[in-house]
C-alpha positions as CSV (number, residue, x, y, z in Angstrom):
1,M,0.0,0.0,0.0
2,P,1.3,3.5,-0.7
3,R,2.2,5.5,2.3
4,T,0.5,8.7,1.0
5,N,-3.2,8.2,0.0
6,L,-4.9,9.8,-3.0
7,F,-6.6,12.5,-1.0
8,T,-3.3,13.7,0.4
9,K,-1.6,13.7,-3.0
10,M,-4.4,15.7,-4.6
11,I,-4.4,18.2,-1.7
12,L,-0.6,18.6,-2.2
13,I,-1.1,19.0,-5.9
14,L,-3.7,21.7,-5.3
15,I,-1.5,23.5,-2.9
16,L,1.5,23.3,-5.2
17,M,-0.6,24.7,-8.0
18,W,-1.9,27.5,-5.7
19,I,1.5,28.5,-4.4
20,P,3.1,29.8,-7.7
21,V,-0.2,31.6,-8.6
22,A,-0.3,33.2,-5.2
23,L,3.4,34.2,-5.4
24,L,3.0,35.6,-8.9
25,Y,-0.1,37.5,-7.9
26,G,1.6,38.8,-4.7
27,Y,4.6,40.0,-6.7
28,S,2.3,41.6,-9.3
29,N,0.2,43.1,-6.6
30,K,3.3,44.5,-4.8
31,T,4.6,45.9,-8.1
32,T,1.2,47.5,-8.9
33,T,1.0,48.9,-5.4
34,E,4.5,50.5,-5.6
35,V,3.7,51.9,-9.0
36,L,0.4,53.2,-7.7
37,K,2.1,54.8,-4.7
38,Q,4.6,56.4,-7.0
39,E,2.0,57.7,-9.4
40,L,-0.2,58.9,-6.5
41,G,2.8,60.6,-5.0
42,E,3.7,62.4,-8.2
43,S,0.0,63.3,-8.8
44,N,-0.2,64.7,-5.2
45,S,3.0,66.6,-5.8
46,N,1.7,68.0,-9.0
47,Q,-1.6,69.0,-7.4
48,L,0.3,70.5,-4.4
49,G,2.7,72.4,-6.7
50,F,-0.2,73.7,-8.8
51,F,-2.1,74.8,-5.7
52,Q,1.1,76.4,-4.3
53,S,1.6,78.2,-7.6
54,Q,-2.0,79.6,-7.4
55,V,-1.4,80.8,-3.8
56,N,1.9,82.3,-4.8
57,T,0.4,83.9,-7.9
58,D,-2.3,85.6,-5.8
59,I,0.3,86.7,-3.2
60,E,2.6,88.1,-6.0
61,M,-0.4,89.9,-7.5
62,L,-1.2,91.5,-4.2
63,S,2.4,92.4,-3.6
64,S,2.5,94.1,-7.0
65,W,-0.3,96.5,-6.1
66,P,1.8,98.9,-4.1
67,N,4.3,99.2,-7.0
68,L,1.4,100.1,-9.3
69,L,-0.2,102.5,-6.9
70,I,2.9,104.4,-6.0
71,H,3.2,105.7,-9.6
72,D,-0.4,106.8,-9.7
73,P,-0.8,110.6,-10.5
74,D,-3.1,111.2,-7.6
75,I,-0.8,109.4,-5.2
76,E,2.1,111.3,-6.5
77,S,0.1,114.6,-6.0
78,F,-0.7,113.4,-2.5
79,R,2.9,112.8,-1.9
80,K,3.8,116.4,-2.8
81,L,0.9,117.7,-0.7
82,Y,1.8,119.9,2.3
83,V,-1.0,121.2,4.5
84,N,-0.7,124.5,6.3
85,G,-2.8,124.0,9.4
86,G,-4.6,120.8,10.4
87,Y,-7.3,120.6,7.8
88,F,-7.6,119.8,4.0
89,N,-9.2,122.2,1.7
90,L,-11.8,121.1,-0.9
91,D,-9.3,120.1,-3.6
92,E,-7.2,118.2,-1.1
93,I,-10.4,116.5,0.1
94,N,-11.4,115.5,-3.4
95,L,-7.8,114.2,-3.9
96,V,-8.1,112.0,-0.9
97,K,-11.5,110.8,-2.1
98,R,-10.1,109.8,-5.4
99,I,-7.2,107.9,-3.7
100,Q,-9.7,106.1,-1.5
101,N,-11.8,105.1,-4.5
102,K,-8.7,103.8,-6.3
103,L,-7.7,101.8,-3.2
104,S,-11.2,100.3,-3.0
105,I,-11.1,99.4,-6.7
106,Q,-7.7,97.8,-6.3
107,E,-8.9,95.7,-3.2
108,S,-12.0,94.5,-5.0
109,S,-10.0,93.4,-8.0
110,S,-9.0,90.2,-6.2
111,N,-11.0,87.4,-4.5
112,W,-8.8,87.8,-1.5
113,Q,-9.9,90.0,1.3
114,S,-7.1,92.6,1.6
115,R,-6.5,96.1,2.8
116,L,-4.3,98.9,1.3
117,S,-3.0,101.7,3.5
118,L,-1.3,104.9,2.1
119,Y,1.0,106.6,4.6
120,S,2.2,110.2,4.2
121,P,5.1,110.9,6.6
122,S,5.0,114.6,5.7
123,L,1.3,114.9,6.6
124,G,1.5,112.3,9.4
125,R,-1.7,110.8,7.9
126,V,-2.7,107.3,6.7
127,I,-5.5,106.8,4.2
128,F,-7.7,103.7,4.1
129,E,-10.5,102.8,1.8
130,N,-13.1,104.4,4.1
131,D,-11.0,106.4,6.5
132,A,-8.1,108.8,6.9
133,R,-6.3,109.4,10.3
134,S,-3.0,110.1,11.9
135,Y,-0.6,107.3,12.9
136,D,2.4,106.7,15.2
137,P,5.6,106.9,13.2
138,T,7.6,105.0,15.8
139,A,5.2,102.1,15.7
140,L,5.2,102.1,12.0
141,Q,9.0,102.2,11.8
142,E,9.1,98.9,13.8
143,E,6.7,97.2,11.4
144,I,8.5,98.3,8.2
145,K,10.8,95.4,7.1
146,P,11.7,93.9,3.8
147,G,9.5,91.1,2.4
148,W,6.3,89.6,3.8
149,Q,5.8,90.1,7.5
150,V,3.6,87.8,9.5
151,R,2.1,88.3,13.0
152,R,-0.4,86.4,15.1
153,D,-3.7,88.0,15.8
154,K,-7.1,87.2,17.2
155,D,-10.4,87.7,15.5
156,G,-12.8,86.8,18.3
157,D,-12.0,83.3,19.4
158,E,-10.2,82.5,16.2
159,D,-6.5,82.6,15.8
160,I,-5.4,84.1,12.5
161,F,-2.1,85.2,10.9
162,R,-1.8,88.7,9.3
163,F,0.5,89.1,6.3
164,S,1.8,92.6,5.4
165,W,3.9,94.0,2.7
166,F,5.4,97.6,2.7
167,T,6.5,99.6,-0.4
168,V,8.5,102.8,0.3
169,A,9.1,105.7,-2.1
170,P,11.8,106.7,-2.6
171,Y,13.3,103.2,-2.3
172,G,16.2,102.6,0.2
173,I,15.7,105.7,2.3
174,A,16.7,105.5,5.9
175,D,14.0,105.7,8.6
176,P,11.1,105.5,6.0
177,A,8.5,106.1,8.7
178,L,9.9,109.6,9.1
179,N,11.7,110.5,5.9
180,A,9.8,108.7,3.1
181,E,7.5,110.6,0.8
182,T,5.0,107.8,0.5
183,I,4.5,104.4,2.2
184,I,2.0,101.8,0.9
185,E,1.0,98.8,3.1
186,L,-0.8,95.8,1.7
187,E,-2.3,93.5,4.4
188,F,-4.3,90.3,4.3
189,D,-5.0,87.6,6.8
190,S,-4.8,83.7,6.8
191,R,-8.5,83.3,6.2
192,N,-7.9,83.9,2.5
193,I,-5.4,81.0,2.5
194,Q,-8.0,78.9,4.5
195,N,-10.5,79.5,1.8
196,M,-8.1,78.2,-0.8
197,L,-7.3,75.2,1.4
198,D,-11.0,74.4,1.7
199,K,-11.3,74.4,-2.1
200,F,-8.3,72.2,-2.5
201,K,-9.9,69.7,0.0
202,T,-12.8,68.8,-2.2
203,D,-12.5,65.0,-2.5
204,G,-12.5,64.3,1.2
205,R,-9.2,62.6,1.3
206,H,-6.7,65.5,1.4
207,D,-6.1,67.4,4.6
208,P,-3.7,70.3,3.5
209,F,-2.3,72.9,5.8
210,Y,0.4,75.5,5.9
211,Y,3.2,75.3,8.4
212,R,6.1,77.4,9.5
213,Q,8.1,76.3,12.5
214,D,8.5,79.8,14.0
215,M,4.9,80.8,13.5
216,G,2.5,77.9,13.6
217,V,-0.1,76.2,11.4
218,I,-2.8,77.5,9.1
219,Y,-5.4,74.8,9.1
220,N,-8.2,74.2,6.7
221,R,-11.6,74.6,8.4
222,T,-12.3,70.9,8.6
223,S,-8.8,69.8,9.5
224,D,-8.1,67.0,12.1
225,R,-5.9,69.2,14.3
226,D,-5.0,66.4,16.7
227,L,-3.8,64.1,13.8
228,T,-2.0,67.1,12.2
229,G,-0.2,67.9,15.4
230,R,1.1,64.3,15.7
231,L,2.1,64.4,12.1
232,L,4.1,67.6,12.7
233,E,5.8,66.0,15.7
234,N,6.9,63.2,13.4
235,L,8.1,65.5,10.6
236,N,10.0,67.8,13.0
237,A,12.2,64.9,14.0
238,S,14.4,65.9,11.0
239,P,14.7,69.0,8.8
240,L,11.9,69.4,6.3
241,P,12.8,69.2,2.6
242,D,11.8,71.9,0.1
243,S,9.7,69.3,-1.8
244,D,9.2,65.6,-1.2
245,N,6.8,62.7,-0.8
246,L,7.1,60.7,2.4
247,T,5.3,57.8,4.0
248,V,4.7,58.4,7.7
249,G,3.2,55.9,10.2
250,L,0.6,57.3,12.6
251,D,-1.3,55.0,15.0
252,G,-0.1,52.0,13.1
253,E,-1.5,53.3,9.8
254,P,0.7,54.6,6.9
255,Y,0.0,58.1,5.5
256,M,1.3,59.6,2.3
257,V,2.7,63.0,3.0
258,S,3.5,65.6,0.3
259,I,5.6,68.7,1.1
260,A,6.1,71.9,-0.9
261,L,7.9,75.1,0.3
262,S,6.6,78.6,-0.7
263,K,9.7,80.6,-1.4
264,E,7.6,83.8,-1.3
265,T,6.3,83.4,2.2
266,G,8.6,80.8,3.7
267,W,5.7,78.6,4.6
268,Y,5.5,74.8,3.9
269,L,2.4,73.5,2.2
270,I,1.8,70.0,3.6
271,D,-0.8,67.6,2.5
272,Y,-1.4,64.1,3.8
273,M,-3.8,61.3,3.1
274,P,-4.2,57.7,4.5
275,M,-2.7,55.0,2.4
276,A,-5.7,52.8,3.3
277,D,-8.0,55.1,1.3
278,M,-5.8,54.7,-1.8
279,L,-5.2,51.0,-1.4
280,T,-8.8,50.1,-0.6
281,P,-9.7,49.0,-4.2
282,I,-6.5,47.0,-4.3
283,R,-7.3,45.4,-1.0
284,K,-10.8,44.6,-2.2
285,S,-9.3,43.1,-5.3
286,N,-6.8,41.1,-3.2
287,L,-9.7,39.9,-1.0
288,L,-11.7,38.8,-4.0
289,F,-8.7,37.0,-5.5
290,Y,-7.7,35.2,-2.3
291,S,-11.4,34.4,-1.6
292,S,-11.7,32.9,-5.1
293,I,-8.5,30.9,-4.6
294,L,-9.6,29.7,-1.2
295,T,-13.0,28.7,-2.6
296,L,-11.3,26.8,-5.4
297,L,-9.0,25.1,-2.9
298,V,-12.0,24.1,-0.8
299,M,-13.9,22.9,-3.8
300,G,-10.8,21.0,-5.0
301,S,-10.4,19.5,-1.5
302,V,-14.1,18.4,-1.5
303,A,-13.7,16.9,-5.0
304,A,-10.4,15.2,-3.9
305,Y,-12.2,13.9,-0.8
306,L,-15.1,12.6,-2.8
307,L,-12.7,10.9,-5.2
308,Y,-10.8,9.5,-2.2
309,V,-14.0,8.2,-0.5
310,Q,-15.7,6.9,-3.7
311,V,-12.6,5.4,-5.4
312,Q,-9.5,4.9,-3.2
313,I,-11.2,3.6,-0.1
314,P,-13.3,1.0,-2.0
315,I,-10.1,-0.1,-3.9
316,R,-8.2,-0.2,-0.6
317,Q,-10.9,-2.3,1.0
318,L,-10.8,-4.7,-2.0
319,I,-7.0,-5.0,-1.8
320,R,-7.2,-5.6,2.0
321,G,-10.0,-8.1,1.4
322,F,-7.9,-10.0,-1.1
323,Q,-4.8,-9.9,1.2
324,R,-6.9,-11.3,4.1
325,L,-8.3,-13.9,1.7
326,E,-4.8,-14.8,0.7
327,Q,-4.1,-15.4,4.4
328,E,-7.0,-17.8,4.5
329,E,-9.3,-15.5,6.4
330,Y,-12.5,-16.6,4.6
331,S,-14.7,-14.7,7.1
332,V,-13.6,-11.4,5.6
333,R,-16.4,-9.2,4.2
334,I,-16.6,-5.7,2.7
335,R,-19.3,-3.3,3.6
336,P,-20.5,-1.7,0.3
337,K,-21.4,2.0,0.6
338,G,-23.7,3.8,-1.8
339,K,-24.8,2.6,-5.2
340,N,-21.9,2.7,-7.6
341,E,-19.5,0.4,-9.5
342,F,-17.4,-0.2,-6.4
343,S,-20.5,-1.3,-4.3
344,F,-21.3,-3.7,-7.1
345,L,-17.7,-5.1,-6.9
346,S,-17.9,-5.3,-3.1
347,E,-21.1,-7.3,-3.3
348,R,-19.7,-9.7,-5.9
349,F,-16.5,-10.0,-3.7
350,N,-18.6,-10.9,-0.7
351,Q,-20.6,-13.4,-2.7
352,M,-17.3,-14.9,-4.1
353,V,-15.7,-15.2,-0.6
354,G,-18.9,-16.6,0.8
355,Q,-19.0,-19.3,-1.8
356,I,-15.2,-20.0,-1.2
357,Q,-15.9,-20.2,2.5
358,N,-18.8,-22.6,2.1
359,L,-16.7,-24.7,-0.3
360,F,-13.7,-24.8,2.1
361,E,-16.0,-25.6,5.1
362,H,-17.5,-28.5,3.2
363,V,-14.1,-29.7,2.1
364,Y,-12.7,-29.2,5.7
365,L,-15.7,-31.0,7.2
366,E,-15.1,-33.9,4.7
367,Q,-11.5,-33.9,5.7
368,L,-12.5,-33.9,9.4
369,H,-14.9,-36.8,8.8
370,V,-12.0,-38.6,7.1
371,K,-9.9,-37.9,10.2
372,E,-12.7,-39.1,12.5
373,A,-13.1,-42.2,10.4
374,R,-9.4,-42.7,10.8
375,L,-9.7,-42.2,14.5
376,K,-12.5,-44.7,14.7
377,Q,-10.3,-47.1,12.7
378,L,-7.4,-46.6,15.1
379,Q,-9.8,-47.0,18.0
380,S,-11.1,-50.2,16.5
381,Q,-7.5,-51.4,16.3
382,I,-6.8,-50.3,19.9
383,N,-10.1,-51.4,21.3
384,P,-9.5,-55.1,20.7
385,H,-6.3,-54.9,22.7
386,F,-8.2,-53.0,25.4
387,F,-11.0,-55.5,25.2
388,Y,-8.6,-58.5,25.4
389,N,-7.0,-57.0,28.5
390,C,-10.4,-56.5,30.1
391,L,-11.4,-60.2,29.2
392,S,-8.1,-61.4,30.7
393,F,-8.9,-59.4,33.9
394,V,-12.4,-61.1,33.9
395,T,-10.9,-64.5,33.5
396,S,-8.3,-64.0,36.2
397,M,-11.0,-62.7,38.6
398,A,-13.3,-65.6,37.8
399,K,-10.5,-68.1,38.6
400,L,-9.9,-66.3,41.9
401,G,-13.7,-66.4,42.7
402,R,-13.9,-62.6,42.6
403,M,-17.4,-62.5,41.2
404,D,-17.9,-58.9,42.3
405,A,-14.9,-57.8,40.2
406,V,-16.2,-59.8,37.3
407,V,-19.6,-58.1,37.6
408,A,-18.2,-54.6,37.9
409,M,-15.9,-55.1,34.9
410,S,-18.7,-56.5,32.8
411,H,-21.0,-53.6,33.8
412,S,-18.4,-50.9,33.1
413,L,-17.3,-52.6,29.9
414,S,-20.8,-52.8,28.5
415,R,-21.5,-49.2,29.3
416,Y,-18.2,-48.2,27.7
417,Y,-18.9,-50.0,24.4
418,R,-22.5,-48.9,24.3
419,Y,-21.4,-45.3,24.2
420,T,-18.6,-45.8,21.7
421,T,-20.9,-47.5,19.2
422,R,-23.5,-44.6,19.3
423,Q,-21.7,-42.3,16.8
424,E,-24.8,-41.1,14.9
425,R,-25.2,-37.9,17.0
426,E,-23.1,-34.8,16.3
427,L,-23.6,-33.4,19.8
428,V,-24.1,-35.0,23.2
429,P,-24.6,-33.6,26.7
430,L,-21.4,-33.1,28.6
431,R,-23.1,-35.2,31.3
432,E,-23.1,-38.3,29.1
433,E,-19.5,-37.6,28.0
434,T,-18.5,-37.4,31.7
435,E,-20.4,-40.6,32.5
436,F,-18.6,-42.4,29.7
437,V,-15.2,-41.2,31.0
438,R,-16.2,-42.3,34.5
439,H,-16.8,-45.9,33.2
440,Y,-13.5,-45.8,31.3
441,L,-11.6,-44.7,34.5
442,E,-13.4,-47.4,36.5
443,I,-12.2,-50.0,34.1
444,Q,-8.6,-48.7,34.2
445,K,-8.9,-48.5,38.0
446,M,-9.7,-52.2,38.2
447,R,-6.5,-52.9,36.2
448,M,-4.4,-50.4,38.2
449,N,-5.2,-50.3,41.8
450,R,-3.1,-47.1,42.3
451,L,-5.3,-45.1,39.9
452,D,-7.7,-42.6,41.4
453,Y,-9.7,-39.8,39.9
454,M,-11.8,-36.7,40.7
455,I,-14.5,-35.2,38.6
456,E,-15.4,-31.6,39.7
457,L,-17.8,-30.1,37.2
458,P,-20.5,-27.6,38.1
459,E,-24.1,-28.6,37.4
460,D,-24.7,-25.9,34.7
461,M,-21.7,-27.2,32.7
462,L,-23.1,-30.7,32.6
463,N,-26.0,-29.3,30.5
464,L,-23.7,-28.1,27.8
465,Y,-23.8,-30.0,24.4
466,V,-20.4,-31.0,23.1
467,P,-19.1,-33.2,20.3
468,P,-18.9,-36.9,21.4
469,L,-15.5,-38.3,22.5
470,I,-14.1,-34.8,23.1
471,L,-13.1,-35.5,26.7
472,Q,-12.2,-39.2,26.6
473,P,-9.0,-38.7,24.4
474,L,-7.7,-36.3,27.1
475,V,-8.3,-38.8,29.9
476,E,-6.9,-41.7,27.8
477,N,-3.6,-39.6,27.2
478,A,-3.4,-38.9,30.9
479,V,-3.7,-42.6,31.8
480,I,-1.4,-43.9,29.1
481,H,1.3,-41.2,28.9
482,G,1.1,-39.8,32.4
483,I,0.1,-42.5,34.9
484,E,1.3,-45.8,33.4
485,P,5.0,-44.8,32.9
486,Q,5.4,-43.7,36.6
487,A,4.7,-46.3,39.3
488,E,4.2,-43.6,42.0
489,A,1.6,-41.7,39.9
490,G,-2.1,-42.4,40.0
491,L,-4.3,-39.3,40.3
492,I,-6.4,-37.8,37.6
493,R,-8.5,-34.7,38.1
494,I,-11.3,-33.4,35.8
495,F,-12.7,-29.9,36.5
496,G,-14.1,-26.9,34.6
497,S,-15.7,-23.5,34.7
498,L,-18.3,-21.5,32.9
499,E,-17.8,-17.7,33.2
500,N,-19.1,-14.9,30.9
501,G,-19.9,-17.3,28.1
502,G,-16.4,-18.8,28.2
503,V,-16.1,-22.6,28.8
504,S,-13.0,-24.2,30.2
505,L,-12.6,-28.0,30.7
506,T,-9.4,-29.3,32.1
507,V,-7.9,-32.8,32.6
508,E,-4.7,-33.0,34.7
509,D,-2.6,-35.8,36.3
510,N,0.3,-36.2,38.7
511,G,2.4,-38.1,36.1
512,R,5.6,-37.2,34.5
513,G,4.3,-34.2,32.5
514,L,6.1,-32.1,29.9
515,D,8.6,-29.3,30.2
516,P,7.7,-25.8,28.6
517,A,9.6,-26.6,25.4
518,G,7.7,-29.9,25.1
519,R,4.3,-28.2,25.7
520,T,5.2,-25.6,23.0
521,R,6.1,-28.3,20.5
522,L,2.9,-30.2,21.3
523,E,0.7,-27.1,20.8
524,R,2.5,-26.2,17.5
525,R,1.9,-29.7,16.2
526,L,-1.8,-29.4,17.0
527,A,-2.0,-26.3,14.8
528,E,-0.3,-28.1,11.9
529,P,-1.6,-30.8,9.6
530,M,-1.7,-34.2,11.4
531,S,1.5,-36.3,11.1
532,E,2.8,-39.5,12.5
533,E,4.3,-37.6,15.5
534,T,1.1,-35.9,16.4
535,G,-1.5,-37.7,18.5
536,C,-4.6,-38.4,16.5
537,G,-7.0,-38.0,19.4
538,L,-5.8,-34.6,20.6
539,W,-5.4,-33.2,17.1
540,N,-8.9,-34.3,16.2
541,V,-10.4,-32.6,19.3
542,N,-8.5,-29.4,18.6
543,Q,-9.6,-29.3,15.0
544,R,-13.3,-30.0,15.8
545,L,-13.3,-27.2,18.4
546,Q,-11.8,-24.6,16.1
547,L,-14.1,-25.5,13.3
548,R,-17.2,-25.0,15.4
549,C,-16.1,-22.1,17.6
550,G,-13.4,-20.3,15.7
551,R,-9.6,-20.1,15.9
552,E,-9.6,-18.7,19.4
553,A,-10.9,-22.1,20.6
554,G,-8.9,-25.3,21.0
555,V,-6.5,-27.3,23.2
556,R,-4.1,-25.6,25.6
557,T,-1.5,-27.2,27.8
558,S,0.1,-26.1,31.1
559,E,1.8,-27.5,34.1
560,S,-0.5,-29.3,36.5
561,T,-1.0,-28.3,40.1
562,L,-0.7,-32.0,40.8
563,G,2.8,-32.1,39.3
564,G,2.1,-33.6,35.9
565,L,0.5,-32.2,32.7
566,A,-2.8,-30.2,32.5
567,V,-4.7,-30.2,29.2
568,T,-7.5,-27.6,28.8
569,L,-10.3,-27.3,26.3
570,N,-11.4,-23.6,25.8
571,W,-14.3,-22.3,23.7
572,N,-16.9,-19.6,23.7
573,E,-20.3,-21.0,24.1
574,G,-21.9,-17.7,22.9
575,K,-20.6,-18.1,19.4
576,P,-21.2,-21.6,18.2
577,E,-20.8,-22.4,14.5
578,A,-22.6,-25.7,13.9
579,A,-21.5,-27.8,11.0
580,E,-23.7,-28.4,7.9
581,G,-26.5,-30.7,8.9
582,D,-26.5,-29.8,12.6
583,K,-29.7,-27.9,12.3
584,G,-31.0,-26.9,15.8
585,A,-27.8,-27.9,17.5
586,E,-26.7,-25.6,20.3
587,W,-23.8,-25.6,22.7
588,R,-26.0,-24.9,25.7
589,Q,-29.4,-26.4,26.2
590,S,-31.2,-28.3,28.9
591,V,-31.0,-32.0,29.1
């Protein structure tokens, strides 16, 4: 038989087929994921760069306004204006109104909310869209610096950042707040940038914000500020690059982070999005693929199991059945399952074995009958010698006038031969077999005064039905081979037991007995075909018991408690197998 069955082989083949497919798919999936990450990173960088350019464009446009306004004729006229006294005349008032109108038009030309302020150091006045007032030159001097200036501010409960840009005319003058002819300030706050961040965050996955380490963060209005703070803690562990795509782990989840630096303002535009959102379609595809593979594996396993159950197991049963049949176990049967070709083969195998078993039993019974006929022939050859000895005993006792011995011998001898001539029955009660043995022992006791015997059988055993002449050969062997060779021997004991359906019947003596090696040889010969060295009586008893009760029954030998040899018959009375023609025969029934 192969060590690995068909089911295991098919499962291994399925697994071996699945492994390269899974590896190739895993490699392809990994490559696709990496390409997707790269493409998404580049796409995010492009989007971030485009958004940054829009913001920079708007800021550059705002920063160009002061340069345009400073060359305006009205502003130049205002720059040359000197007021005697503290009030403007009508022309000066109209000039201020025109300047305010131009400031208003300039502020409304952009979507950004901004404010333009015109300072005149000579007048000590500042003009806004809707107002004109004096200012503190010292405070203004502290604010005027090159480039964009940023300061924190509060608008109610909201933290904002105010961006301001100063243009001075003439350019490069010292202490512009005191000496410049004209100063134009452009100012806007971070809410304009928030508006653009909100527009950028339209698909729900981005979460962009502006960050400068020395100032803080400009959030979009729906930003997850706690997650953004933890992201910044992670990013601040090393210097931020001007532009890059990073993968950052937060709370065990990877995030794709894109960074772009605004050279105009010095602020970093940072956008991040969870990788899970991007990889969800791929994960769903992976789940569908692996589920399909698992389903195919399960279906293949079920098909392999059905093939194993429907094909290999029946074939294996047939092979084992033929192997047992080869070992002469004719009781082997196969239990057919289902209704298929193999169940048909199993039924035909059982019919074939049944016919072979019946044929062998008939042949074996015929052989046993031949052996019994041979036994009877041998008994007929021995019995005359036994009979002559008995007649010689009767003659001797008659000459001595021992009529009681003549009567006893004649009585026992008649009973003995009456039982031996009644061979038409297949089974007899153990009580009759025991009585026959008693007459045989009485005859032997008359010939050998030292012979004595004990029969200790329980009453329920005497009602058992047994084959005739099954006990007498054991007693005869004990007398001839155990008692007669030794002058000091003379005791034979017959006893038995009936427990849990098992029957044990023993004959032992105090004769010379057999050593363990001799007992082993005797039992081995009883299991082999009968030869000249094997006793015909014991072999016949052993064969008849095994034929009727199975191979576990038969003759066993052991050392006798009396000092000689003990021969035991064992069989199970609950499982009789009566021979052909013994209809109604039972091993246990009432007399």
